[in-house]
C-alpha positions as CSV (number, residue, x, y, z in Angstrom):
1,V,88.7,27.4,25.4
2,P,85.1,26.1,26.0
3,T,85.6,22.8,28.0
4,G,82.7,19.8,29.4
5,K,80.0,19.4,27.4
6,G,80.3,23.6,25.9
7,M,82.7,21.5,23.9
8,C,81.5,18.5,22.4
9,K,78.4,20.7,21.7
10,A,81.0,24.3,20.5
11,S,83.7,21.7,17.8
12,G,79.8,19.6,16.4
13,H,80.9,15.8,18.0
14,G,77.0,15.3,19.8
15,S,75.9,16.6,16.7
16,W,74.2,13.4,14.6
17,P,75.7,13.9,11.7
18,Y,79.5,13.1,12.9
19,L,78.2,10.1,15.4
20,V,75.8,8.5,12.6
21,P,79.1,8.4,10.3
22,L,82.2,7.6,13.4
23,C,79.6,5.3,14.5
24,L,80.1,3.6,11.1
25,N,83.8,3.8,10.8
26,Q,84.2,1.9,14.7
27,C,81.9,-0.7,13.4
28,G,84.4,-1.3,10.3
29,S,87.4,-1.0,12.6
30,L,85.8,-4.2,14.1
31,I,84.7,-6.4,11.1
32,Y,87.9,-5.5,9.6
33,Y,90.0,-6.2,12.7
34,L,87.6,-9.7,13.2
35,T,88.0,-10.2,9.8
36,L,92.1,-10.7,10.1
37,A,92.0,-12.5,13.2
38,S,89.9,-15.2,11.6
39,T,90.9,-15.0,7.5
40,D,94.2,-16.3,5.5
41,L,97.1,-12.3,5.9
42,S,97.2,-13.0,2.7
43,L,93.9,-12.9,1.6
44,A,92.4,-11.0,3.6
45,V,94.7,-7.6,3.6
46,P,94.6,-7.1,-0.1
47,I,90.9,-7.7,-0.4
48,S,90.0,-5.2,2.2
49,N,92.3,-2.5,0.7
50,S,91.2,-2.6,-2.7
51,L,87.0,-2.6,-1.3
52,A,88.4,0.6,0.6
53,L,89.5,2.2,-2.4
54,V,85.6,1.3,-4.2
55,V,83.5,2.2,-1.2
56,T,85.3,5.6,-1.3
57,L,84.5,6.0,-4.6
58,V,80.9,4.5,-4.6
59,V,80.3,6.6,-1.3
60,G,81.8,9.7,-2.6
61,K,79.0,8.9,-6.0
62,F,76.8,9.5,-4.2
63,L,77.1,12.3,-3.0
64,G,77.9,13.9,-5.6
65,E,81.5,14.0,-6.4
66,D,83.4,13.6,-9.1
67,I,85.1,10.9,-8.8
68,G,87.0,10.2,-12.6
69,G,84.3,9.5,-14.4
70,K,85.2,6.4,-16.9
71,W,88.5,6.0,-15.8
72,A,87.3,5.4,-12.2
73,A,84.3,3.1,-13.3
74,L,87.3,1.1,-15.4
75,G,89.6,0.9,-12.1
76,M,86.3,-0.3,-9.9
77,V,85.8,-3.0,-12.3
78,L,89.3,-3.9,-12.4
79,T,89.5,-4.2,-8.6
80,I,86.3,-6.6,-8.0
81,S,87.9,-8.5,-10.8
82,G,90.7,-8.8,-8.9
83,I,88.9,-9.5,-5.8
84,T,86.9,-11.9,-7.2
85,L,90.1,-13.8,-8.6
86,C,91.1,-13.7,-5.0
87,I,88.5,-15.6,-3.2
88,A,87.3,-17.7,-5.8
89,R,91.2,-19.8,-5.5
90,P,92.8,-18.0,-2.8
91,C,95.9,-16.2,-3.3
92,G,99.3,-18.5,-2.3
93,Q,97.5,-21.7,-3.0
94,P,99.5,-23.3,-5.9
95,H,97.5,-24.5,-9.0
96,P,96.4,-28.5,-8.7
97,E,99.2,-30.3,-11.3
98,T,102.1,-27.5,-9.5
99,P,103.9,-29.3,-7.2
100,E,104.6,-28.2,-4.4
101,P,108.3,-26.5,-4.8
102,W,109.8,-28.7,-1.3
103,S,109.2,-31.7,-2.7
104,R,111.9,-34.1,-4.7
105,E,109.6,-35.0,-7.3
106,P,111.2,-34.4,-11.2
């Protein structure tokens, strides 16, 4: 069993093909954490989960993987459309003409 530097070299953890995705992943995690700390939770979680799916499909296509054809493309379009709707009018906010649920107005 290698130890110390030998363990790092034996498993490939010291090479750039391992370090670049690791650094990108850690940067993404930091951005996700900062976004959750400063954004409405009911908006941030659905957007981040949806974008994770879209990014996975786009990167898979870029790397030459079969992502599922037209159905996957349709799913990405619908996902991006849903995210756009959530950003345009944040989820959970009532329509301007709808009274608040706790108001006593008829």
